C-alpha positions as CSV (number, residue, x, y, z in Angstrom):
1,M,74.4,29.3,-20.6
2,S,78.2,28.2,-21.4
3,A,80.3,29.5,-24.1
4,P,81.3,27.5,-27.1
5,T,84.8,26.0,-27.5
6,D,86.4,24.7,-30.9
7,V,86.9,21.4,-31.4
8,R,89.8,20.9,-33.7
9,V,90.0,17.7,-36.0
10,G,92.9,18.1,-38.4
11,E,92.1,21.0,-40.6
12,Y,88.6,21.5,-39.2
13,S,86.9,23.1,-36.8
14,V,83.9,22.3,-34.6
15,R,82.4,24.3,-32.1
16,V,81.0,22.7,-29.3
17,R,79.0,23.5,-26.4
18,P,80.3,22.1,-23.4
19,R,76.8,21.9,-21.0
20,P,74.7,20.0,-24.0
21,V,77.1,17.3,-24.3
22,V,77.6,16.4,-21.0
23,V,74.0,16.7,-20.8
24,V,73.6,14.0,-23.7
25,V,76.2,12.2,-21.7
26,V,74.3,12.3,-18.5
27,L,70.9,11.4,-20.7
28,L,72.6,8.3,-22.2
29,A,73.8,6.8,-19.2
30,L,70.5,7.2,-17.8
31,A,69.5,5.4,-20.7
32,V,71.4,2.5,-20.2
33,V,70.3,2.2,-16.5
34,L,66.7,2.3,-17.6
35,G,67.1,-0.4,-20.1
36,A,68.8,-2.6,-17.8
37,V,66.5,-2.0,-15.0
38,A,63.8,-2.8,-17.6
39,L,65.2,-6.0,-18.5
40,T,65.5,-7.7,-15.1
41,L,61.8,-7.1,-14.7
42,G,58.8,-9.4,-15.2
43,E,56.5,-12.0,-14.8
44,F,59.7,-13.9,-14.9
45,P,62.0,-11.8,-13.0
46,L,66.5,-11.8,-13.6
47,P,69.1,-10.9,-11.6
48,L,70.9,-7.9,-13.2
49,S,74.3,-10.3,-13.3
50,G,71.8,-13.0,-15.1
51,V,71.1,-10.5,-17.8
52,V,74.5,-9.5,-18.4
53,D,75.6,-13.1,-18.6
54,T,72.8,-13.3,-21.2
55,L,73.9,-10.7,-23.4
56,L,77.2,-12.1,-23.1
57,G,76.3,-15.3,-24.7
58,S,76.1,-17.6,-21.7
59,G,72.7,-17.2,-20.3
60,T,70.4,-20.4,-20.2
61,R,67.9,-21.0,-23.7
62,A,65.0,-19.7,-21.2
63,Q,66.9,-17.0,-20.2
64,Q,68.1,-16.0,-24.1
65,F,64.6,-16.1,-25.3
66,V,62.9,-13.6,-22.6
67,V,66.0,-11.2,-22.8
68,L,66.7,-11.2,-26.6
69,E,63.4,-12.1,-28.1
70,L,60.7,-10.7,-25.5
71,R,62.5,-7.6,-23.8
72,A,65.5,-6.4,-25.4
73,P,63.5,-5.6,-28.6
74,R,61.0,-3.5,-26.5
75,V,63.4,-1.9,-24.9
76,V,65.6,-1.0,-27.6
77,L,62.1,0.4,-29.7
78,A,61.2,2.3,-26.6
79,L,64.3,4.1,-27.2
80,V,64.4,4.1,-30.7
81,V,60.5,6.0,-30.8
82,G,61.1,7.9,-27.9
83,A,64.0,9.4,-30.1
84,T,62.1,9.7,-33.1
85,L,59.5,11.7,-31.4
86,G,61.7,13.5,-28.9
87,V,63.7,14.8,-32.6
88,A,60.2,15.5,-34.0
89,G,59.1,17.7,-31.4
90,A,61.9,19.6,-31.6
91,V,61.8,20.1,-35.5
92,F,58.4,21.2,-35.1
93,Q,58.9,23.2,-32.2
94,A,61.4,25.5,-34.0
95,L,59.5,26.0,-37.2
96,A,56.7,27.0,-35.5
97,R,58.6,29.5,-33.1
98,N,56.2,27.5,-30.2
99,A,56.7,25.6,-27.3
100,L,53.4,24.1,-27.3
101,A,53.8,23.3,-30.9
102,S,53.9,19.4,-31.1
103,P,52.6,16.7,-33.5
104,D,50.0,15.9,-30.8
105,L,48.3,19.2,-30.9
106,L,49.2,19.8,-34.6
107,G,47.2,17.1,-35.7
108,F,49.9,15.2,-37.5
109,T,49.6,12.5,-34.8
110,T,46.2,12.4,-35.2
111,G,46.3,12.3,-38.7
112,A,48.7,9.1,-38.7
113,A,46.0,7.4,-36.9
114,S,43.0,8.1,-39.1
115,G,45.1,6.6,-41.6
116,A,45.3,3.7,-39.6
117,L,42.0,3.6,-38.7
118,V,40.7,3.6,-42.3
119,A,43.1,0.8,-43.0
120,I,41.1,-1.8,-40.1
121,V,38.0,-0.3,-40.6
122,A,37.5,0.0,-44.1
123,F,40.0,-2.7,-45.4
124,G,40.9,-5.1,-42.1
125,A,44.4,-4.8,-42.5
126,G,46.7,-6.6,-40.5
127,A,50.1,-5.0,-38.5
128,L,52.0,-4.2,-42.2
129,G,48.4,-2.6,-43.1
130,T,47.8,-0.7,-40.3
131,A,51.7,1.1,-40.5
132,G,51.3,1.8,-44.2
133,G,48.2,2.8,-43.3
134,A,49.5,5.2,-40.7
135,V,52.0,6.7,-43.1
136,V,50.0,7.3,-46.1
137,G,47.3,9.3,-43.3
138,V,50.3,11.9,-41.9
139,L,51.6,12.5,-45.2
140,V,47.9,13.6,-46.7
141,T,47.5,15.6,-43.2
142,A,50.8,17.3,-43.8
143,G,49.5,18.0,-47.9
144,I,46.1,19.2,-46.3
145,A,48.1,21.5,-44.0
146,L,50.1,22.8,-46.8
147,A,47.7,23.6,-49.1
148,L,45.7,25.8,-46.1
149,L,48.9,27.2,-45.2
150,G,49.8,28.2,-48.7
151,G,53.2,27.4,-47.9
152,E,53.6,29.9,-45.2
153,T,54.4,27.4,-42.9
154,G,56.1,29.6,-39.4
155,G,54.5,31.0,-36.7
156,Y,51.2,31.1,-34.8
157,R,49.6,30.2,-38.5
158,L,51.0,26.6,-38.0
159,V,49.5,26.2,-34.8
160,L,46.5,27.8,-35.3
161,V,45.8,25.4,-38.6
162,G,47.4,22.4,-36.8
163,I,45.0,22.5,-34.0
164,G,41.7,23.1,-36.6
165,L,42.8,19.7,-38.2
166,N,43.2,17.7,-35.1
167,A,39.8,18.7,-33.7
168,I,38.3,17.6,-37.3
169,L,40.5,14.3,-37.3
170,Y,40.0,13.5,-33.7
171,S,36.1,13.3,-35.0
172,L,36.8,11.4,-38.1
173,N,38.7,8.9,-36.0
174,N,36.0,8.7,-33.3
175,Y,33.1,8.5,-36.2
176,L,34.8,5.7,-37.9
177,I,35.6,3.6,-34.8
178,L,31.7,4.1,-33.8
179,R,30.3,2.8,-37.0
180,S,32.5,-0.3,-37.1
181,D,31.6,-3.5,-35.9
182,L,32.6,-4.5,-32.2
183,S,35.5,-6.5,-33.0
184,T,36.7,-4.3,-35.2
185,A,36.0,-1.5,-33.1
186,S,38.2,-3.5,-30.4
187,A,41.1,-3.8,-32.6
188,A,41.3,-0.3,-33.7
189,Q,41.0,1.3,-30.1
190,T,43.5,-0.9,-29.3
191,W,45.8,0.6,-31.9
192,L,45.1,3.6,-31.1
193,V,46.6,3.5,-27.3
194,G,49.9,3.1,-28.7
195,S,51.8,0.0,-26.9
196,L,54.8,-1.4,-27.4
197,N,53.8,-5.1,-27.2
198,G,54.7,-8.1,-29.5
199,R,56.9,-5.8,-31.7
200,D,60.1,-7.2,-33.0
201,W,63.5,-6.8,-34.1
202,T,62.2,-6.2,-37.4
203,T,60.2,-3.2,-36.6
204,V,62.9,-2.0,-34.3
205,A,65.4,-2.1,-37.2
206,V,62.4,-0.2,-39.5
207,V,62.4,2.7,-37.1
208,G,66.2,2.4,-36.3
209,I,67.1,3.3,-40.0
210,G,64.2,6.0,-40.5
211,L,65.7,7.5,-37.5
212,V,69.1,7.5,-38.5
213,V,68.2,8.7,-42.5
214,L,66.0,11.6,-41.3
215,L,68.2,12.7,-38.9
216,V,70.7,13.8,-41.1
217,P,68.2,16.5,-42.8
218,A,66.9,17.7,-38.8
219,L,70.3,18.4,-37.7
220,A,71.1,20.2,-41.3
221,V,68.0,22.3,-41.0
222,A,68.7,23.2,-37.5
223,R,70.6,25.7,-37.4
224,R,68.7,27.5,-40.4
225,L,65.4,27.0,-38.0
226,D,67.5,29.0,-34.9
227,L,68.1,31.7,-36.9
228,L,64.5,31.8,-38.4
229,G,64.0,32.8,-34.6
230,M,65.4,36.1,-35.3
231,G,62.3,36.8,-38.0
232,D,61.8,35.8,-41.7
233,E,63.1,39.8,-42.8
234,A,66.4,39.3,-40.7
235,A,67.3,35.8,-41.6
236,G,66.8,36.1,-45.2
237,S,69.3,38.9,-44.9
238,I,72.1,37.1,-44.0
239,G,71.0,34.3,-46.8
240,V,68.9,31.8,-44.8
241,P,66.7,30.3,-47.6
242,V,63.7,30.8,-45.2
243,R,60.8,29.2,-47.2
244,S,62.7,26.2,-48.4
245,T,64.1,25.7,-44.6
246,R,60.5,25.7,-43.8
247,V,59.0,23.2,-46.4
248,V,62.0,20.9,-45.2
249,A,61.8,21.1,-42.0
250,L,58.1,20.4,-42.3
251,V,58.6,17.4,-44.4
252,V,61.4,15.6,-42.0
253,G,58.9,16.0,-38.9
254,V,55.9,14.5,-40.3
255,L,58.5,11.6,-41.6
256,L,59.6,11.1,-37.9
257,V,56.0,11.3,-36.9
258,G,54.4,8.6,-39.2
259,T,57.8,6.3,-39.1
260,A,57.2,6.5,-35.0
261,T,53.0,6.3,-35.5
262,A,53.4,3.4,-37.6
263,A,55.1,1.0,-35.7
264,V,53.2,1.8,-32.4
265,G,50.5,3.9,-32.6
266,P,49.9,7.2,-31.4
267,I,52.6,8.3,-28.2
268,A,51.5,11.0,-26.3
269,F,53.0,14.4,-25.1
270,V,57.0,12.4,-25.7
271,A,57.4,15.0,-28.6
272,L,56.3,18.2,-26.7
273,A,58.2,17.7,-23.3
274,A,61.4,16.4,-24.5
275,P,62.4,19.2,-26.8
276,Q,61.5,22.1,-23.4
277,L,62.8,19.6,-21.3
278,A,66.3,19.3,-23.3
279,R,66.1,23.0,-23.8
280,R,66.6,23.6,-20.3
281,L,68.4,21.3,-19.1
282,A,70.8,21.9,-22.0
283,G,70.7,26.1,-21.3
284,T,70.3,26.6,-25.2
285,T,67.1,28.5,-26.6
286,G,67.6,27.2,-29.7
287,P,66.8,23.0,-31.4
288,T,68.7,21.0,-30.0
289,M,68.0,17.7,-31.5
290,I,70.3,15.2,-30.2
291,A,69.4,16.1,-26.7
292,S,65.9,16.0,-27.2
293,G,66.0,12.5,-29.4
294,V,67.9,11.0,-26.5
295,L,65.5,12.8,-23.6
296,G,62.5,11.3,-25.7
297,G,63.9,7.9,-25.8
298,V,64.6,8.4,-21.9
299,L,61.0,9.3,-21.3
300,L,59.0,6.8,-23.6
301,L,61.3,4.0,-21.7
302,A,60.4,5.6,-18.4
303,G,56.6,5.5,-19.0
304,D,57.1,2.5,-20.5
305,V,58.6,0.5,-17.4
306,L,56.4,2.4,-15.1
307,G,53.4,0.9,-17.3
308,Q,54.1,-2.2,-16.5
309,R,55.2,-2.3,-13.0
310,L,52.8,-0.2,-11.5
311,A,49.9,-2.1,-11.4
312,A,51.7,-5.4,-12.3
313,P,50.8,-7.8,-13.0
314,A,48.4,-5.8,-14.9
315,Q,49.8,-3.3,-17.3
316,F,49.1,0.2,-19.0
317,P,50.2,0.7,-22.4
318,A,53.0,2.8,-23.0
319,G,51.0,5.8,-24.7
320,T,48.5,6.3,-21.8
321,M,51.6,6.6,-19.1
322,T,53.1,9.0,-21.5
323,A,49.5,10.4,-21.6
324,S,49.1,10.7,-17.9
325,I,52.8,12.0,-17.3
326,G,52.9,14.6,-20.2
327,G,49.1,15.7,-18.4
328,L,50.7,16.3,-15.4
329,Y,53.7,18.1,-17.1
330,L,51.3,20.2,-18.9
331,V,50.0,21.6,-16.2
332,W,52.9,22.3,-14.1
333,L,53.8,24.4,-17.4
334,L,51.0,26.6,-17.9
335,A,51.1,26.8,-14.1
336,R,54.8,28.1,-14.5
337,E,53.5,29.8,-17.2
338,W,50.8,32.2,-15.6
339,K,52.7,32.6,-12.3
340,A,55.6,34.4,-14.3
341,D,52.8,36.6,-15.7
342,R,51.4,37.5,-12.9
343,G,54.7,38.4,-11.6
């Protein structure tokens, strides 16, 4: 673990660890490379020089339409949604003090999907109504979770309640699809796979604003969540407001999940894998919000690029690819932990 360095700006001093900073810079560079590759690929292939010319305003009208209206929003949205999920995963894993705690497994992503399905099946909602249903669904799920937890949102209790809610909501979602007509069921199932197709700059702006606004309290509560790892009594003895810290963290995490899911549908495993990989790369044990966010964006963009090119011209939705990659990662993680326990 790298030793912290004090960086002084005027009369203020900030303690920074060099290794996490280097990791974030490298991940940002990787995101730029992946984004550039994604802008060149598709049914209308472009050389990298053509992409650069278009971004600088000198491409042809056809190139400008393909790059600026079709591919660039998708690339930026993948990075922003992935970052939102990565930060959400870091919040939940720090909150539960469990590396397997993520909104996918705790029921919040499924709750957002339930709200969207109710909007689609019961009201025939379009894109905007579906997004609103997802936000309402995740907020209702959070309210139910808080009621069941009695305000105690830490440790295995959150994980157990979340797993139970996830199972119930998953069954509800299946019931809603089975009870709907064929066209409605098809529309619902299409939304449930999680896709970046057909999104525009308006969606990018909404998710981006949501991420920026929610990142502020996420970063503010990160240090307190790290201190809660010592235990509630020890953290409280040094002035950490245990209960309010947990409630704020839960609300922030839920809103992050709702924002991402409302925009593109459920995206699996990014919130689970990104914080774990970020901690390993950064060499830290506490929540690494920035690194988790950047890595989440890289993972989702990589999954989307693979989904577009793996069986071209056919495309796999981004949610399908991240679920496949995440499933392999989870199997590897469990096998590694099993070997460690035996050793």
